[in-house]
C-alpha positions in Angstrom: -25.3 -0.9 -1.5 -21.7 -0.4 -2.5 -19.1 -1.0 0.2 -16.8 2.0 0.5 -13.0 1.4 0.3 -11.7 1.1 3.8 -8.5 2.8 4.9 -6.1 0.4 6.7 -3.2 1.4 8.9 0.5 0.2 9.0 0.0 -2.6 11.5 -2.7 -4.2 9.4 -0.7 -3.7 6.2 2.4 -5.4 7.7 0.3 -8.3 9.0 -1.4 -8.9 5.7 1.7 -8.6 3.5 4.3 -10.2 5.7 6.7 -7.3 4.9 8.9 -5.5 7.3 8.4 -1.8 7.8 11.7 -0.9 6.1 10.9 -3.2 3.1 7.5 -1.6 2.8 8.9 1.9 2.6 11.6 0.8 0.1 8.9 -0.7 -2.1 6.8 2.5 -1.9 9.9 4.5 -3.0 10.5 2.0 -5.9 6.8 2.3 -6.9 6.2 -1.4 -6.3 3.8 -0.9 -3.4 0.8 1.4 -3.1 1.5 4.9 -1.7 0.1 6.0 1.6 -2.7 8.5 1.7 -2.9 11.2 4.5 -5.8 10.7 6.9 -4.8 13.3 9.5 -2.0 15.7 10.3 0.2 12.9 11.7 -1.5 9.8 10.3 -1.6 8.0 7.0 -3.0 4.7 5.7 -3.6 2.7 2.6 -6.7 2.0 0.5 -7.6 -1.6 1.3 -8.3 -2.3 -2.3 -4.8 -1.1 -3.4 -3.2 -3.4 -0.8 -5.4 -6.3 -2.0 -4.3 -5.7 -5.6 -0.7 -5.9 -4.4 -1.3 -9.1 -2.4 -3.0 -10.7 -5.5 0.1 -10.1 -7.7 3.1 -8.6 -5.8 5.7 -9.5 -8.5 4.1 -7.4 -11.2 2.5 -4.6 -9.2 3.5 -1.1 -10.3 2.2 2.2 -9.0 0.5 4.1 -11.8 2.7 6.8 -13.2 5.9 5.4 -11.8 8.9 5.7 -14.1 11.6 4.3 -11.7 13.1 1.0 -12.5 
């Protein structure tokens, strides 16, 4: 049976990546970290698989479709 992609929240992302909150948001704006996905009116999270891809190779990660740089 396939394991569905989990949604992880900010606290977990910060713990796994070692990034600060401000650095995380800067990287999202630059397109060098996965974007959040809305999960409720006031909540958001990340696909665990996207965060894992970033952790595997943070130096070369680029959000698909990002043209900033």
